[in-house]
KEKE-3310 file (N, C-alpha, C; in steps of 0.2 Angstrom, whole numbers, plus 5000, padded with zeros to 4 digits):
npx = (5008:5011:5015:5012:5005:5011:5011:5004:4986:4972:4958:4942:4930:4917:4924:4930:4919:4915:4925:4923:4910:4914:4923:4914:4905:4914:4914:4919:4918:4917:4926:4930:4937:4926:4914:4912:4906:4912:4926:4937:4933:4936:4925:4911:4905:4894:4895:4905:4899:4899:4911:4922:4919:4925:4930:4943:4957:4963:4978:4986:4999:4989:4977:4963:4954:4941:4938:4929:4932:4937:4933:4928:4936:4941:4950:4955:4963:4972:4976:4965:4959:4957:4965:4969:4971:4962:4953:4961:4966:4957:4949:4943:4940:4933:4941:4938:4924:4915:4907:4898:4895:4880:4886:4896:4907:4917:4914:4922:4923:4932:4930:4931:4922:4924:4933:4926:4927:4937:4939:4949:4949:4958:4970:4984:5002:5010:5002:5001:5015:5013:5004:5012:5021:5014:5011:5025:5024:5013:5014:5027:5036:5041:5028:5012:4999:4982:4970:4972:4980:4971:4961:4970:4973:4962:4961:4959:4969:4966:4977:4981:4988:4997:4993:4993:5001:4998:5002:5007:5012:5026:5032:5040:5053:5054:5055:5043:5032:5029:5022:5014:5023:5025:5015:5002:4986:4980:4984:4980:4981:4976:4969:4967:4963:4959:4945:4945:4945:4952:4959:4976:4980:4988:4993:4998:4998:4994:4979:4976:4979:4971:4958:4960:4960:4947:4940:4942:4950:4961:4976:4988:4994:5009:5008:4997:5003:5013:5005:5000:5011:5014:5004:5006:5017:5017:5014:5028:5031:5035:5032:5038:5050:5059:5073:5084:5095:5106:5098:5092:5103:5106:5094:5094:5107:5104:5094:5093:5091:5087:5077:5067:5059:5055:5046:5037:5030:5021:5015:4999:4996:4986:4984:4980:4990:4994:4982:4978:4989:4996:5003:5005:5003:4999:4990:4978:4971:4954:4945:4928:4913:4896:4883:4880:4890:4891:4894:4909:4919:4933:4942:4951:4957:4963:4976:4988:5003:5005:4994:4992:4990:4994:5009:5007:5012:5013:5013:5013:5015:5026:5031:5028:5028:5025:5034:5041:5034:5031:5044:5047:5038:5042:5055:5054:5047:5054:5067:5070:5061:5068:5077:5067:5059:5065:5063:5059:5046:5038:5030:5028:5015:5010:4998:4999:5004:4995:4983:4986:4982:4989:4998:5012:5025:5035:5044:5050:5054:5065:5074:5077:5083:5095:5101:5106:5115:5124:5130:5137:5146)
npy = (4941:4928:4931:4920:4905:4891:4879:4869:4869:4857:4856:4850:4846:4852:4861:4870:4876:4883:4892:4900:4907:4912:4922:4930:4934:4943:4953:4953:4951:4937:4931:4920:4905:4899:4891:4896:4899:4889:4890:4891:4903:4919:4924:4932:4922:4914:4904:4886:4878:4883:4882:4876:4861:4845:4848:4848:4856:4856:4861:4868:4874:4886:4881:4875:4867:4862:4846:4833:4827:4812:4813:4825:4837:4852:4862:4856:4860:4872:4887:4899:4911:4922:4934:4939:4953:4959:4963:4973:4981:4987:4982:4994:5010:5024:5040:5053:5065:5079:5094:5106:5122:5134:5146:5146:5140:5125:5111:5098:5080:5071:5060:5046:5030:5019:5005:4988:4976:4963:4944:4934:4920:4904:4908:4906:4901:4908:4917:4925:4930:4937:4948:4954:4960:4967:4977:4983:4990:5000:5004:5006:5016:5033:5038:5034:5024:5028:5023:5010:5006:5007:4996:4988:4987:4981:4968:4952:4937:4921:4907:4894:4879:4872:4856:4850:4851:4863:4859:4870:4878:4885:4889:4884:4886:4899:4902:4905:4896:4879:4879:4891:4903:4916:4932:4930:4928:4916:4900:4885:4868:4855:4840:4823:4807:4793:4788:4801:4818:4833:4849:4855:4870:4885:4900:4916:4930:4943:4945:4934:4923:4928:4923:4910:4906:4906:4895:4884:4872:4857:4853:4848:4832:4822:4813:4818:4830:4824:4819:4831:4835:4826:4827:4840:4837:4832:4845:4851:4843:4849:4852:4863:4875:4890:4899:4907:4912:4924:4931:4944:4951:4942:4944:4958:4960:4954:4960:4963:4950:4936:4929:4936:4941:4927:4925:4935:4932:4923:4929:4936:4948:4950:4954:4946:4939:4949:4953:4942:4941:4941:4952:4963:4980:4991:5004:5016:5032:5039:5053:5057:5065:5072:5076:5089:5096:5098:5090:5078:5065:5056:5041:5026:5014:4995:4994:4989:4985:4979:4984:4995:5009:5011:5017:5028:5043:5061:5061:5047:5031:5023:5010:5001:4989:4971:4963:4973:4975:4963:4961:4972:4969:4956:4959:4968:4962:4951:4957:4971:4976:4971:4981:4992:4988:4979:4965:4950:4952:4941:4927:4914:4909:4904:4907:4915:4908:4896:4904:4910:4913:4906:4898:4903:4901:4908:4903:4895:4904:4911:4901:4898:4909:4910:4897:4900:4910:4903:4894:4905:4909)
npz = (5154:5142:5124:5115:5117:5129:5125:5112:5108:5107:5098:5094:5082:5086:5094:5085:5079:5091:5092:5080:5084:5097:5091:5083:5092:5099:5092:5078:5061:5052:5040:5026:5017:5005:4993:4978:4961:4955:4961:4976:4985:4995:5008:5017:5031:5042:5049:5052:5044:5031:5025:5013:5014:5012:4999:4987:4978:4960:4953:4940:4927:4919:4923:4935:4944:4954:4966:4973:4989:4999:5012:5026:5027:5031:5027:5016:5003:4994:4989:4980:4968:4973:4983:5001:5001:4997:5006:5012:5004:4994:4978:4973:4979:4987:4987:4992:4991:4984:4983:4974:4982:4987:4987:4978:4981:4985:4993:5002:5006:5014:5024:5032:5035:5050:5048:5047:5061:5057:5056:5049:5042:5040:5034:5024:5026:5015:5012:5024:5022:5012:5018:5027:5017:5011:5022:5023:5011:5012:5026:5029:5025:5023:5021:5027:5022:5027:5027:5023:5035:5046:5041:5044:5056:5062:5060:5063:5063:5059:5056:5045:5043:5029:5023:5011:4994:4979:4962:4957:4968:4977:4988:4999:4992:4992:5006:5013:5018:5020:5032:5046:5053:5060:5062:5064:5074:5078:5076:5065:5063:5053:5057:5051:5056:5053:5062:5070:5069:5071:5078:5080:5089:5091:5099:5093:5099:5109:5108:5103:5112:5121:5115:5114:5126:5131:5124:5130:5126:5126:5131:5119:5116:5114:5106:5096:5093:5085:5076:5070:5064:5054:5047:5041:5033:5019:5012:5010:4999:4985:4968:4961:4960:4965:4958:4970:4975:4971:4963:4961:4955:4944:4936:4935:4926:4915:4906:4892:4888:4877:4881:4886:4873:4869:4879:4877:4866:4870:4880:4884:4889:4899:4911:4921:4930:4938:4944:4953:4961:4977:4982:4973:4970:4963:4956:4951:4949:4947:4942:4944:4939:4941:4930:4931:4936:4948:4957:4962:4962:4969:4965:4969:4960:4958:4946:4933:4929:4916:4907:4894:4895:4908:4910:4903:4898:4894:4877:4874:4879:4890:4892:4878:4872:4874:4878:4885:4897:4901:4907:4915:4926:4930:4934:4944:4952:4957:4959:4960:4969:4982:4984:4985:4996:5005:5002:4993:4982:4978:4986:4983:4980:4969:4961:4949:4940:4939:4936:4924:4907:4897:4904:4908:4917:4930:4938:4929:4919:4925:4928:4914:4910:4919:4915:4904:4908:4915:4906:4898:4907)
capx = (5006:5016:5011:5011:5004:5016:5008:4996:4979:4968:4951:4938:4925:4912:4927:4931:4913:4915:4931:4920:4906:4917:4925:4907:4903:4918:4913:4922:4914:4920:4929:4933:4936:4920:4915:4907:4908:4918:4932:4937:4934:4934:4918:4907:4902:4890:4897:4908:4896:4899:4918:4923:4920:4926:4933:4951:4959:4969:4980:4993:4998:4983:4971:4961:4947:4939:4935:4926:4936:4934:4933:4925:4942:4937:4954:4958:4964:4976:4973:4961:4961:4957:4970:4967:4972:4955:4950:4966:4969:4952:4949:4940:4938:4932:4945:4935:4919:4917:4901:4898:4890:4878:4890:4900:4913:4917:4914:4927:4921:4937:4928:4928:4918:4929:4932:4923:4933:4937:4943:4951:4950:4961:4976:4990:5008:5012:4999:5004:5020:5009:5001:5018:5024:5009:5011:5029:5023:5007:5015:5033:5040:5039:5022:5007:4992:4978:4965:4976:4982:4965:4959:4975:4973:4956:4961:4962:4970:4968:4981:4980:4994:4995:4993:4995:5004:4997:5007:5011:5016:5034:5033:5047:5060:5055:5055:5036:5029:5020:5020:5013:5028:5022:5011:4994:4984:4979:4986:4978:4984:4969:4971:4961:4966:4955:4939:4948:4945:4953:4964:4980:4979:4992:4991:5004:4998:4990:4974:4975:4980:4964:4953:4961:4958:4938:4940:4942:4953:4965:4984:4990:4999:5015:5005:4993:5008:5017:5000:4999:5017:5014:4998:5010:5023:5016:5015:5032:5034:5033:5035:5041:5056:5063:5081:5083:5102:5108:5093:5090:5110:5104:5089:5096:5112:5101:5090:5091:5091:5083:5070:5060:5056:5051:5040:5032:5027:5016:5011:4993:4996:4979:4985:4980:4995:4994:4976:4979:4994:4993:5007:5005:5000:4999:4983:4976:4966:4950:4941:4922:4908:4890:4881:4880:4896:4891:4897:4914:4922:4940:4941:4957:4956:4969:4979:4992:5009:5002:4991:4995:4989:4999:5015:5006:5013:5012:5018:5013:5016:5034:5031:5022:5027:5023:5041:5044:5029:5033:5050:5045:5033:5045:5061:5053:5044:5060:5074:5072:5057:5072:5079:5062:5055:5069:5063:5056:5039:5036:5028:5027:5009:5008:4993:5001:5004:4988:4979:4990:4978:4994:5002:5018:5028:5040:5051:5052:5057:5072:5078:5080:5089:5100:5105:5111:5121:5129:5134:5141:5152)
capy = (4934:4927:4933:4914:4900:4889:4873:4870:4866:4853:4857:4845:4851:4857:4868:4874:4881:4887:4896:4905:4909:4918:4928:4933:4938:4947:4959:4950:4949:4932:4931:4913:4901:4896:4889:4900:4898:4883:4890:4893:4911:4923:4929:4932:4916:4914:4898:4884:4874:4887:4881:4872:4855:4839:4850:4850:4859:4854:4866:4868:4881:4889:4876:4876:4863:4858:4840:4832:4823:4807:4815:4830:4841:4860:4864:4852:4864:4877:4895:4901:4915:4928:4935:4941:4959:4964:4966:4978:4987:4985:4984:5001:5013:5032:5043:5058:5067:5086:5096:5114:5126:5138:5152:5144:5137:5118:5106:5092:5076:5065:5056:5038:5027:5015:4999:4983:4971:4957:4939:4930:4913:4900:4911:4903:4905:4913:4923:4930:4934:4942:4953:4957:4964:4974:4981:4987:4994:5004:5009:5004:5021:5039:5040:5028:5025:5028:5018:5003:5005:5006:4990:4982:4986:4979:4963:4946:4931:4913:4904:4887:4878:4868:4848:4848:4857:4862:4859:4876:4880:4886:4892:4881:4888:4907:4902:4907:4892:4879:4880:4898:4904:4922:4936:4926:4928:4910:4895:4878:4862:4851:4833:4819:4801:4786:4792:4806:4824:4838:4853:4859:4877:4889:4907:4920:4935:4943:4944:4927:4920:4929:4919:4904:4905:4907:4890:4878:4866:4853:4853:4844:4827:4821:4808:4823:4834:4821:4818:4836:4837:4822:4830:4845:4836:4832:4852:4852:4840:4853:4852:4869:4878:4897:4898:4913:4914:4929:4931:4952:4953:4939:4949:4965:4960:4951:4965:4962:4943:4934:4926:4941:4939:4921:4925:4940:4928:4918:4932:4940:4955:4951:4956:4941:4938:4954:4953:4937:4942:4944:4958:4968:4986:4996:5008:5022:5037:5042:5058:5057:5070:5071:5079:5097:5098:5100:5084:5075:5060:5053:5035:5024:5006:4993:4994:4983:4987:4975:4988:4999:5015:5012:5021:5034:5052:5066:5059:5041:5025:5023:5003:5000:4980:4965:4962:4976:4975:4958:4961:4977:4965:4951:4961:4973:4958:4948:4960:4979:4975:4971:4988:4997:4986:4974:4957:4948:4954:4936:4923:4907:4905:4900:4909:4919:4902:4894:4910:4913:4908:4901:4894:4906:4900:4913:4899:4893:4910:4912:4895:4898:4915:4906:4892:4903:4913:4898:4892:4910:4910)
capz = (5149:5135:5118:5112:5121:5130:5122:5108:5112:5103:5098:5090:5075:5090:5097:5080:5078:5097:5090:5077:5089:5101:5088:5082:5099:5102:5086:5072:5055:5049:5032:5027:5011:5003:4987:4973:4955:4955:4965:4982:4987:5002:5008:5024:5032:5048:5054:5049:5037:5025:5022:5008:5017:5008:4994:4986:4970:4955:4949:4934:4922:4916:4926:4941:4945:4961:4966:4981:4993:5002:5019:5027:5028:5031:5023:5011:4997:4994:4987:4974:4963:4976:4990:5007:5000:4993:5012:5015:4998:4991:4971:4971:4985:4987:4993:4994:4986:4984:4979:4974:4987:4985:4986:4973:4983:4985:5001:5002:5012:5014:5030:5029:5041:5053:5043:5051:5064:5053:5058:5042:5044:5035:5031:5023:5027:5010:5012:5029:5022:5008:5021:5029:5012:5010:5027:5022:5006:5014:5032:5031:5023:5024:5021:5027:5019:5032:5025:5024:5042:5048:5041:5046:5064:5064:5058:5067:5058:5060:5049:5044:5041:5023:5023:5003:4989:4972:4957:4955:4974:4976:4995:5001:4990:4995:5013:5015:5020:5021:5040:5047:5058:5064:5060:5064:5082:5081:5070:5066:5060:5052:5058:5050:5057:5054:5065:5072:5065:5077:5075:5084:5089:5095:5099:5091:5100:5115:5106:5101:5117:5125:5112:5116:5134:5130:5121:5135:5124:5130:5129:5114:5118:5110:5099:5093:5089:5079:5069:5066:5059:5050:5042:5038:5029:5011:5008:5007:4992:4979:4960:4958:4966:4963:4960:4972:4976:4967:4959:4958:4950:4937:4932:4931:4921:4907:4904:4887:4886:4872:4885:4885:4866:4869:4883:4875:4861:4874:4885:4883:4893:4900:4918:4927:4936:4943:4948:4958:4965:4984:4984:4967:4972:4958:4956:4946:4952:4943:4946:4941:4940:4938:4924:4932:4938:4955:4962:4960:4967:4967:4966:4969:4958:4955:4939:4932:4924:4910:4904:4890:4898:4915:4909:4898:4899:4887:4871:4874:4884:4890:4888:4872:4870:4879:4880:4891:4902:4907:4910:4920:4931:4933:4937:4949:4959:4959:4960:4962:4975:4987:4984:4989:5002:5009:5002:4987:4980:4978:4990:4980:4980:4961:4958:4944:4935:4938:4932:4917:4901:4892:4908:4909:4924:4932:4940:4922:4916:4929:4926:4907:4911:4923:4912:4898:4911:4917:4900:4896:4912)
cpx = (5010:5012:5009:5010:5009:5016:5001:4992:4976:4959:4947:4933:4919:4917:4929:4925:4913:4919:4926:4914:4909:4920:4919:4906:4907:4918:4914:4918:4919:4920:4932:4933:4929:4920:4909:4911:4913:4924:4931:4939:4934:4928:4915:4906:4899:4892:4901:4906:4896:4908:4917:4923:4920:4928:4941:4951:4964:4971:4986:4993:4993:4977:4970:4954:4947:4936:4935:4932:4933:4933:4928:4930:4938:4942:4959:4960:4970:4975:4970:4963:4960:4962:4965:4968:4967:4952:4956:4966:4963:4952:4947:4939:4937:4938:4942:4930:4920:4910:4902:4893:4886:4882:4895:4908:4913:4919:4918:4925:4927:4935:4927:4926:4924:4927:4930:4929:4932:4940:4943:4953:4952:4966:4982:4997:5011:5009:5000:5010:5018:5009:5007:5022:5021:5010:5017:5028:5017:5009:5022:5038:5038:5033:5016:5001:4986:4973:4967:4976:4975:4962:4963:4975:4968:4955:4962:4962:4970:4970:4980:4985:4993:4997:4994:4998:5000:5003:5010:5013:5024:5036:5039:5053:5060:5055:5049:5032:5032:5018:5021:5018:5026:5017:5003:4993:4984:4982:4984:4981:4978:4971:4965:4964:4962:4948:4940:4947:4946:4957:4968:4981:4984:4990:4999:5004:4994:4982:4972:4974:4973:4959:4954:4959:4949:4936:4937:4944:4958:4972:4985:4996:5004:5012:5000:4998:5012:5012:5000:5005:5016:5009:5001:5014:5023:5015:5021:5035:5031:5036:5040:5045:5059:5070:5081:5091:5105:5105:5091:5096:5107:5100:5091:5102:5110:5094:5087:5091:5087:5076:5065:5056:5052:5045:5034:5028:5020:5012:5005:4992:4989:4979:4982:4983:4996:4989:4976:4984:4993:4998:5006:5000:4998:4990:4984:4971:4961:4945:4933:4917:4902:4889:4881:4886:4896:4892:4902:4916:4929:4940:4948:4956:4964:4970:4985:4997:5010:4998:4994:4994:4993:5004:5013:5007:5011:5017:5016:5015:5023:5035:5026:5022:5026:5029:5043:5040:5029:5039:5051:5043:5038:5052:5060:5050:5050:5067:5074:5066:5061:5075:5074:5059:5059:5068:5060:5049:5035:5035:5027:5021:5007:5003:4994:5002:4999:4983:4981:4986:4983:4999:5010:5020:5035:5046:5055:5057:5064:5075:5081:5085:5096:5105:5108:5117:5126:5133:5138:5148:5155)
cpy = (4933:4928:4925:4909:4894:4881:4873:4866:4862:4854:4852:4850:4856:4864:4872:4879:4884:4893:4903:4909:4914:4924:4932:4937:4942:4954:4958:4948:4944:4932:4923:4911:4899:4894:4893:4900:4895:4884:4892:4900:4914:4926:4929:4925:4918:4908:4893:4877:4878:4887:4877:4864:4849:4841:4851:4852:4856:4859:4864:4874:4882:4884:4876:4872:4860:4851:4839:4827:4817:4808:4822:4836:4848:4863:4861:4855:4869:4883:4895:4905:4922:4928:4939:4950:4962:4967:4972:4984:4985:4986:4991:5003:5021:5036:5049:5061:5076:5088:5104:5117:5131:5145:5152:5141:5129:5115:5100:5088:5072:5060:5049:5035:5020:5008:4994:4980:4965:4950:4935:4924:4906:4903:4908:4905:4909:4918:4928:4933:4940:4949:4957:4961:4970:4980:4986:4991:5000:5008:5009:5010:5027:5040:5033:5030:5023:5023:5010:5002:5005:4998:4986:4981:4983:4970:4957:4939:4925:4910:4897:4885:4872:4862:4846:4854:4856:4861:4865:4880:4879:4889:4890:4884:4896:4907:4905:4903:4885:4880:4888:4898:4911:4926:4933:4928:4921:4905:4888:4873:4857:4844:4828:4812:4797:4792:4799:4812:4830:4843:4855:4865:4880:4896:4911:4927:4937:4941:4936:4922:4921:4925:4913:4901:4905:4899:4883:4871:4862:4854:4846:4838:4825:4817:4814:4828:4831:4820:4826:4838:4833:4825:4836:4844:4835:4838:4853:4849:4845:4853:4857:4873:4885:4897:4905:4915:4918:4931:4940:4953:4950:4942:4955:4965:4955:4955:4964:4955:4941:4931:4930:4941:4933:4923:4931:4937:4925:4924:4936:4946:4957:4954:4951:4939:4943:4955:4948:4937:4945:4950:4963:4975:4990:4997:5013:5026:5040:5048:5058:5063:5069:5078:5088:5099:5099:5095:5080:5071:5058:5046:5032:5016:5003:4994:4990:4986:4983:4979:4993:5007:5017:5017:5027:5040:5055:5063:5052:5036:5024:5014:5001:4992:4976:4963:4966:4977:4969:4957:4967:4972:4960:4954:4965:4967:4954:4951:4967:4980:4975:4977:4992:4994:4979:4966:4957:4951:4947:4930:4916:4904:4902:4902:4912:4914:4899:4898:4913:4908:4904:4897:4896:4904:4905:4909:4896:4897:4911:4907:4896:4904:4912:4901:4895:4908:4910:4896:4898:4910:4904)
cpz = (5143:5129:5114:5117:5122:5128:5118:5112:5106:5104:5092:5084:5081:5093:5091:5079:5085:5095:5085:5080:5093:5098:5085:5087:5100:5095:5079:5067:5052:5042:5030:5020:5011:4995:4983:4967:4952:4956:4972:4982:4993:5001:5016:5025:5040:5052:5049:5044:5030:5021:5018:5010:5011:5000:4993:4979:4968:4952:4945:4932:4919:4918:4932:4940:4952:4960:4973:4984:4995:5009:5020:5030:5027:5028:5019:5004:4999:4993:4980:4971:4967:4982:4995:5006:4997:5000:5015:5010:4993:4983:4969:4978:4983:4991:4995:4989:4987:4980:4981:4980:4984:4984:4981:4974:4983:4993:4999:5008:5011:5021:5028:5036:5042:5050:5049:5055:5060:5056:5051:5044:5039:5030:5030:5025:5021:5011:5018:5027:5015:5012:5024:5024:5010:5015:5026:5016:5008:5020:5033:5029:5026:5026:5023:5024:5025:5032:5026:5031:5045:5047:5043:5053:5066:5063:5065:5062:5062:5054:5049:5040:5034:5024:5016:5000:4983:4968:4957:4962:4973:4984:4999:4999:4991:5002:5016:5017:5019:5028:5042:5054:5063:5059:5060:5072:5082:5074:5071:5062:5060:5052:5057:5050:5059:5056:5067:5068:5071:5074:5081:5084:5094:5094:5096:5093:5106:5115:5106:5107:5123:5122:5114:5123:5135:5127:5124:5132:5129:5127:5124:5118:5113:5103:5094:5089:5084:5073:5065:5060:5054:5043:5037:5033:5022:5008:5006:5001:4986:4972:4958:4963:4961:4964:4963:4973:4970:4961:4955:4954:4943:4933:4929:4927:4915:4906:4897:4884:4882:4875:4883:4879:4867:4874:4881:4869:4865:4878:4881:4884:4896:4908:4924:4933:4941:4949:4953:4962:4971:4987:4978:4972:4968:4957:4952:4950:4947:4946:4942:4944:4938:4931:4924:4933:4945:4960:4959:4966:4965:4969:4966:4966:4957:4948:4939:4926:4917:4905:4899:4892:4905:4915:4904:4901:4894:4882:4870:4880:4884:4888:4884:4870:4876:4883:4887:4898:4907:4910:4915:4928:4935:4937:4944:4955:4961:4960:4963:4967:4982:4989:4988:4996:5007:5008:4995:4986:4980:4985:4990:4981:4974:4959:4950:4939:4935:4935:4926:4913:4899:4897:4909:4916:4926:4934:4935:4918:4919:4928:4920:4907:4914:4920:4907:4902:4914:4912:4897:4902:4911)
residu = (MET:SER:ALA:LYS:SER:ALA:SER:PRO:THR:VAL:ILE:ASP:LEU:ALA:GLY:PHE:GLU:ARG:LEU:LEU:LYS:VAL:LEU:ALA:ALA:ASP:GLY:TYR:GLU:LEU:VAL:ALA:PRO:THR:VAL:ALA:ASP:SER:ALA:ILE:VAL:TYR:ASP:ARG:ILE:SER:GLY:GLY:GLY:GLU:LEU:PRO:ILE:GLY:TRP:THR:ASP:GLU:GLN:GLU:GLY:GLY:ARG:TYR:ARG:LEU:HIS:LYS:ARG:ASP:ASP:GLU:ALA:ARG:PHE:GLY:TYR:VAL:VAL:GLY:PRO:GLN:SER:TRP:LYS:LYS:TYR:LEU:PHE:PRO:PRO:GLU:GLU:LYS:LEU:TRP:SER:ALA:ARG:ARG:THR:SER:GLY:GLY:GLY:MET:GLU:VAL:ASP:ALA:ALA:HIS:GLU:ALA:PRO:PRO:LYS:ARG:ALA:LEU:ILE:GLY:VAL:ARG:ALA:CYS:GLU:LEU:HIS:ALA:ILE:ALA:ILE:GLN:ASP:ARG:VAL:PHE:MET:GLY:GLY:ASP:PHE:THR:ASP:ASP:LEU:TYR:ARG:ALA:ARG:ARG:GLU:SER:LEU:PHE:ILE:VAL:ALA:VAL:ASN:CYS:THR:GLN:ALA:ALA:ALA:THR:CYS:PHE:CYS:VAL:SER:MET:ASN:THR:GLY:PRO:LYS:ALA:GLU:SER:GLY:PHE:ASP:LEU:SER:LEU:THR:GLU:VAL:LEU:GLU:GLY:GLU:ASP:HIS:TYR:PHE:THR:LEU:GLU:SER:GLY:SER:GLU:ARG:GLY:HIS:ALA:ILE:LEU:GLY:LYS:LEU:GLY:GLY:GLU:ALA:ALA:GLY:ASP:ALA:GLN:LEU:ARG:ALA:ALA:GLU:ALA:ALA:ARG:ALA:PRO:ALA:SER:ASN:GLN:GLN:ARG:ALA:MET:LEU:THR:GLU:GLY:LEU:PRO:ALA:LEU:LEU:MET:SER:ASN:TYR:GLU:HIS:LYS:ARG:TRP:ASP:ASP:VAL:ALA:GLU:ARG:CYS:LEU:SER:CYS:ALA:ASN:CYS:THR:MET:VAL:CYS:PRO:THR:CYS:PHE:CYS:SER:THR:VAL:GLU:ASP:VAL:THR:ASP:LEU:THR:GLY:ASP:HIS:ALA:GLU:ARG:TRP:ARG:LYS:TRP:ASP:SER:CYS:PHE:THR:GLY:ASP:PHE:THR:TYR:ILE:HIS:GLY:GLY:SER:VAL:ARG:THR:SER:ILE:ARG:SER:ARG:TYR:ARG:GLN:TRP:MET:THR:HIS:LYS:LEU:ALA:THR:TRP:HIS:GLU:GLN:PHE:GLY:SER:SER:GLY:CYS:VAL:GLY:CYS:GLY:ARG:CYS:ILE:THR:TRP:CYS:PRO:VAL:GLY:ILE:ASP:LEU:THR:GLU:GLU:VAL:ARG:ALA:ILE:SER:MET:ASP:ALA:GLY:GLU:GLU:SER)
# end
């Protein structure tokens, strides 16, 4: 059996609900976009009625708003402040615990429960690339993070192709979207055409093919495939673009560029950009104990290269200025990441622009440095 379906299938809204029920019946916990706190967030759902039906998002540098659409689209928005990373690399997790025994020794418990099987519903193409990057970070080197691997192996991914772009998206220039090409078990394109509301559906794995076989959908016709392509087309019209050609060399040869001072005057060093980024993986480890000293735990928590204590060593922090912290983040993300992991650390989702309180735009920062470099040459 081919890992990929020979021809895309069409399912209607009832078929989409069947898909969710089939996944749930196979033991998957359903996690999908939903609306909470005036934003699109990812959370557990029990059915399609909990999706952000009829909602869309408006994004710009330092601005995010939800608005009602004039239709019943299930996926008529882009991405919110959260990424799927939190289900693979949680914001905090206990690594082990220890307790003092009656004989004066210590017993260490590093056992972890098997993670739940999860079906992620509505994963965008840029987010698929982000997951692939995190796979390389946590599983692609000499050392594997067993906690990450266990969660990763239990995932079923239902991708959704974008049918619109936010003003902060630039995935086209990063070759990470807007159409999902790989890394999914099933992929959907939502089509709203007059009174018609349906999804074209294709599988990208053996597991996806098996689920597809349980839905009983019909093969997509030429007209439906053309409609799906037309629905995806607007997502390629993006206002922003990253200058990627020669980018690592550009940044590393402009380490003392005046632009770093300019961005430092605007940056609040709040770490929002790293918290919303789907690929950032910096963490810290904290040991805690109870008042008696009989019980201790070690926790791993998200951290950021923008915090003052992140580079603290004996004698003080290595990066004491906002200038040095922003430069470290941007040059690592766009330049030295290539040396470490074989790709850029940016997928063009635009979250760092949207959720920056002062609207700093890393595509603009790259362009400013590039223009100066062009004038010098």
